[in-house]
N, C-alpha and C positions, 0 to 999 in steps of 0.2 A: 499519779493523776488515772490512767494509760487502765491500770488494773482498778481502780474506780466504775470505767468504765466500761472493763469486761463482766464487773460483778454484778451491776446494773441491770447490765441487756437482761446476762443471765439468770439473775431472782427477774429481773420484767418475764423471761422467756416460762420461767418457770408458774408464774403468778400468771401466764395465758392459758399454759396449757390444765392449768388447776379449773381454769376458770371458764375454757371454752370445752372442756373436755364432754364435761353431761350436757351440753351442747345435742356435739356433734355426734354422739353414741348412743344411739337407741337403750336406755337403761335397761338392765334385768329385771326388769316388774312382775306381779301376778298382771292377770288383762283382766280389768275391772268392769264388768258388764254394767253399762245404762243400770239392770233392774237394781242392783245395788246403790248404784249413786243414788240413784231416787229417791229409795227408804233411807240413805244414808242423809240425806236432805232431808225429807219428814222430820227424822227422827230429832236432827237440830231446830228446826223449825218452833217446831211442838216446844220442845224443852226450853227455846226463848217465850214463847208465849205462857207458862205454864210459870216464868220467872216472872214477866213483865203481872200475872195475875195475883200472885206473892206477895207481889210490892204494891198492888191496887193499882197499877196501871193501866189496869185492863179491870169491867167490874165481870161478873158469871155471868150475865148473855154476853155480852160481846166476845167476853172466851169462848162459848159455845159455841157460837155464831163460825169465829174464825175458825177454832178446831174441827166442823165441819168442813167450810169451805178445804180446807190443809187435804183432807179425808179425799174430797172428793176430789183435787186435784190429785192425787197421789196413785187413783182411782183409774185416770184418767191417763195416765203418766203409765203405769203396769201394764196399762189394757191399748200399747200405742202396737203394731206389727212390724216388724222391721227389724228389731234390735239391734243394734250396731255394739256392736267390741270393738271394732278398731277405731273409730271415734275419741273413745279416749283411752285407748292404748298412746303411750308416750312417743313421739316422735321426734327425728333427730328436728333442732331445735338453730338450721343451717343461716339463716339469715341474721335470726340474734347475735350465733357465733361471728359472723363476717361485723356486724354491728361493735359485736363488744373487741375483735381485733383490730380494729380502728379505731374506736374508746378509749379502752385502754390504754393503750401505749402513747393515746396522742394527751390522752387527759394525766399521764404519769408526765411526756415534757412539759408540759406546759406549767403544770407545778414543781418540778426542780426549776425551770428558769424564770418563776415567776419568786421563788422562796429561795434557789441557790443557792452557792455564789456567786456575787456582782463581780468580782476580778475576774472571770472568766474572759468579758467581757475587753478587758483593756489588756489583757496578758499578750504577750509577744506571738505571731502568727505562727512560729514554729512552737509553740505549745501544742502539746497533745489534746489536752482539755478543748482548745479555740476550737481546735479542726474538728471534735468532735460534738461542741456543742453549734458548731457551724452545719453539722452533718445532722442534728438534730431536728435546727430551724429549716434545714430541707424540707424534712417527712413532715414536718408541719405544713411547709407550704405543700408538700405533695399535695397531701390530703385533706386539704383546705376546701378543696370544689368539693370533696365526699358532704363536706360536717356542712357548707353552706345549704346542698341540697337539702340535710336530715331535715335545717333548721327549716325550711319555702315549706317539705311536703308534713312535719309536724310543725306548723305557729304555736302550738301550748305547749310544745315544751320546751321550760324555761330552763333550766338546766343545759338544753344542747344550746340555746340560743349565748346563754355567758360565757359558755367556753368558748362561742365561736369569737364571742368578744375579744377575752383575753389571750384567745389566735391572734387577730388583731394587730393588741398592742403590741405583745411576740413581737410580729414580725412589722412592728411599723408602720400600718395601717390605718391610721389617729383617726383620719377622720374618718375612717369607715367606721371602728367604734366605736366615734363618738356621735353617729348616724346610728347606728343597732340598737345603744344602749338608750337614746332616745326616744327610739319606737315602746324600747322595752322598761321605760319607769313609770307608767303609770302601770304596768305588771308586778313590777319588783318592789315598789314602795315604798318603804322605810330599812328594806334591807340595807347594814352599813357597809357589806364589799361591794353589795352594787355600786353602793354611791362613794363608792374612792377610787374606783377600777371607774366609775365616770367621770366624774371630777380628774384623777391620769388623764384618761382621753384627749377630753376639754384642753387641760391645761397643754399638754405635747401637741394636738389641732393647733392650738393659737400660738404656736412658736414656744411651749414651755412657759407662759403665762399664765398663773394660778390665780388672779384676780377672777371677779367678778363672778362669775358662776357659778364656775372651781371653785372658786372660795365660799358659796354658799353650801354647795353638796360636802362639802368636808367640815362646817359646820351641822351637818346634818347628819354624818356618820358618828360624828363625834358624839351627838347628843345620845344616839342612841348605844354605839356603844366608845365611851371613853377612854380605854384603854384600847381603843385601836392601834398598831406599830404602823398602820402605811401612815392611816389618819392624822394623827404625831407629824410623823414623819412631812408629808405634803402639805399639814395645815402651817408647820416651821417656816419652808419652802417661801408659799405664801405668806407669811407673815413679814419676809424681809424683803419679798419683794414690794412689802406696801412700806418697807423701810421700819419695821416697827416690832427692833431687834427685841425690845422687852418682852414681846406677846412669841417671839419665836423662840426665844428664852424657855417661856412658860411652857409648848410646845413640847421643847426638847427634853428638861427635867422631868416632862410628866412621864417621856416614851425612854429616859435614861431607866426610871424604875421599876418600868414594863419590862426590857430588855434584861434578859440573863447580864450577870455580871460580865464572864466570858465568853458572852456574843461579841463576832467580832466588829459588828454595828454598833455594838455600844463605845465602845473605841473609837470611829469614825463622830459618837454622838457629842461623845465629850470633847476633842477636839473640838469642834465647829462652837463648842459650848465658851470653850476658853478666848474662841476671836469675838465673840459677841465681848465677852472680858467681864467681868463680875457688876453681879447685879446692883442696880443702885436699893438704897432706903426702900421698907417693904412702904408704898404707898396708899393713902389713907387719907378721909375729909373728915372733919369736925366739922358739925352741920348744927348751924343755931333755926327752929323754925319755930314761927311765932305766927299767930293769923291778926288781918287787919281789924282793926278796929269796928269800919264798919261791915265786920261779917261775923262778927265775933258774934251776936244775937243770933246766928244759925246755924252756932254747931250741936249738932245734936249728941243727947246727952245719950252712952254708950258705942259711940262710933269707935271707928278704926284710925290711927293716921296710918300711913303707910309711905315708908321716905325711902326712894331709891334714884341711884345716878345712871346714865345714859352718856357712850359718846357723845360729842358731836357731830361728828361722820363716822358712822357705824350700821351694825345690826343693832334693831331695836332690842332686845335685848338687853336686860336691865345688867351691868356690873353687882351691884348689891344693892342688896333691900334689905331693912329691918321694918320691923313693923310694932305701936304701944300703944297703948289704948287714950283713946282722946283728954283722959281729963290728968295728962301728966305735958298736956301744954302749957304756959310753953316749955321745950325737951331738946335736948342739947345730944343728940349721936352720934354715935366712929359710925365711918364707912371704910370697909377695909378688903382686902385680900381675904379674906375669911369668911367673907361673902357673895365670891362669884358662882353663877350659875352655871358655866359649864365650863371647859376645860379652854385657857387661852382669852375668856372676854372675862376678864378681871382688869381691876383698877389698873393696873402696871403697864394695860395691856395697849392705852388711850393718854394723848397727849393734853388734851382737853375732852371735859364732859361738859352735860349740863344734872343740876338735879334737883329733882321733883317732890315735892309731898303733898301729898293729898290726905283728904276725912273722910273714908267712906263708909255713906250712909249704914251699908250691907254688912259691911267685913269680908268686901269682896275684893281680892286681889285686884281683878279689870275696873277697867274707868269704867262707869255707869251715869247718867244724866242725873242732874243734882247735887255729886259730888264738891266739892269743897277742894279749891288748884292751887297750887303757885309753882313758878321758876327761879332759878337762880340765873341770872348771865354764863355765859360758861366760863370753864375757871380750869387753870393749869392743874392739875394731877401731880401731887408733889405727897411727901412723908408733912400729915398733921396742919394741911391746905386747911384754911377756916373760909367758912361756907353760912351765907346767913338769907330764909329764904321765909316769905313768906307768901300764905295762903291768903290773898287777894281777890279770888274768883270763882265760878261756880262752872261747874261745868255741863254745855248744852246739850 
């Protein structure tokens, strides 16, 4: 293992040498005069105007005016005194080089500690790999203040801020990571990597509890990237904490399909699935839908019937949905796992659901005023459960 770290260190030094040499050494390039630069800019802008004119984005009159203005600017630039050649002569970018010398190894170490072998943290204290990992952690801690200063000085640098959050996670400063991610959420939006890291930070800050807000963030991440390995792994843990082994099985079975078969993590997932036990018979609901006699005359011709199941306790996202023409009423439909809207949000993930049947006048999935609607009582989810729903109310 020590050989790995030696080789990794040499590769890192080689990468830094390649990246930083052009920044530290004055390039041997021909001197670029300001006059030549101005002319080059003029030609490029003129070409852009001609393309816009030919494409019809600029009429002939506007094109002529823009061309005259461009020529006037060029004459003004060429007539300026005190032409400076040194302003355009490449200079050593020492500040960028110093920044690169910090960021490149820090990013590499963070990536390895996040994605590398997790066995290192549980290895014997005499394991050289563990000692090296501790040294890398010490390096991150040593330069953490520099990264924090960069984030303060460049608040718009989202990538640097995200890197700082990952550094907090690696150093187990979970409260700091959670606080930082909360500030970044409006800018990071629905980026799945950010959402998963945020969920992890909150979970650890809550003492390892992924229920509540962390689970919500994980669901958002899986909506954007259903095959995110880290999101699937954490979502499975959250499901187990919620005492929903069927839902955890669903997440981890998806994770097993995503991971390469020879990945060490895949074997760990297989062992967890064995501990959960075999999957029960596929959950399904046989739903009988009819309209109450008092509303029979209000059913719009050509409308659409939506039949869906939602958990009694859980997200509002439907677990299964079907649609049929209203002319098929009364009808019988089957809701099953194939109709799941998102990974981990199928019928087998919950013990009780409520079935809703709605007649949409506009044929829209979203509920609207004037739609006719009905609900079942809470029903236990099992293979072939029978549910009767009577549409007996009007959406107000």
